[in-house]
N, C-alpha and C positions, 0 to 999 in steps of 0.2 A: 090206466086212463082210458076213458071212453073216446074212441077215435072220432065219434061224431062231435065231441066237444072241442076238438082241435080246430083252431082257426084255419081256414082254407089256404091262406097265404103262407102260414107256417108249414103246412103239409107240402105245399108246392116247393118251398125252400128245401125241406128234408129230401124230397124226391129228386130234386136237381143235384143235391150233394151225393145222394146214393148213386145216381147215374154216373157222376164223375168218378166215384170210387170204383164202380163196376167197369168203367172204361179203362181205368188204370190197373185194376187187379183181376179182371174177369168176373165170371159169375160166382166164383167161390170166395170173393173178397171178404164176405161176412163171417166165414167160418172161424177166423182168428179172433173174432170180437164177440162171440156168443158168451152168455154167462158161463162161468167156469173156466174161461180161458185167461191167459196172461193179458191179452188185449183188453178184456173187460175189467180185469184187476187194475190195469193202467188207468182206465177211465174212473174207477172208484177212487184211486189215489189222487188223481188230478182234481176230482170234485172236492175231496177233503182239503186239499191244499188251497184251492180257490176259496172255499168257505171260510177257512181260518184266516186267509189273507184279507178277505172282504171284511171280516170282523175287526181285525187288527188295524187295517188301513182306512176303512171308510166309517164303520160304525163308531169307532173310537176317535175319529178325527174331530177336533174342536169345532170346525166350521159345520160339520154334519150334525154334531150334537146340538149346536146352537139353532139350527134351522129345522123346525118340526117337519116340514114337507120333504126336505132332503133326507132326514133321518128315517121317515116313514118309507120312502122308496128304497133306501139302502137296507132297511130292515126287511122289506118285502123280498129283495134280492137274496139276502142271507137266508131267509126262510125257504125260498125256492131252492137254493143250492143244498140246504140241509135235507129238504124233502127228496131231492134228486138222489143224494147220497144214500138215504134210507131205502129208496126204491131199487137202486142199482144193487146195493148190498144184499137186500132181501132175495133177489134172484141169483146174484153171482155166488154168494156164500152158501147157498143151499144146493148148488149144482155140483155133481162129482167132477173133479178135474178131468179135462179132456186131454188125451195124449196125442202126440203127433205121430 
């Protein structure tokens, strides 16, 4: 993703969360979450679970199916989660496993 295309408020939110993680875990906090690590695999798994849950619980819900605007937003969210899953997997699954 082009960093210039990211909304400034989204990047500010990410940086605040990164600062919080750094204050809790030191400068090496990210080492356990790089592609190829168990931490990254955990994110891949959570993304898959959420995408499936969104499909089962929102896209299939009769009220959502009945309302075109709601369905379109739910579909957009499902597409975004599936895209995220693919991007995480493409990096994570091509990295050699890191050992501790």
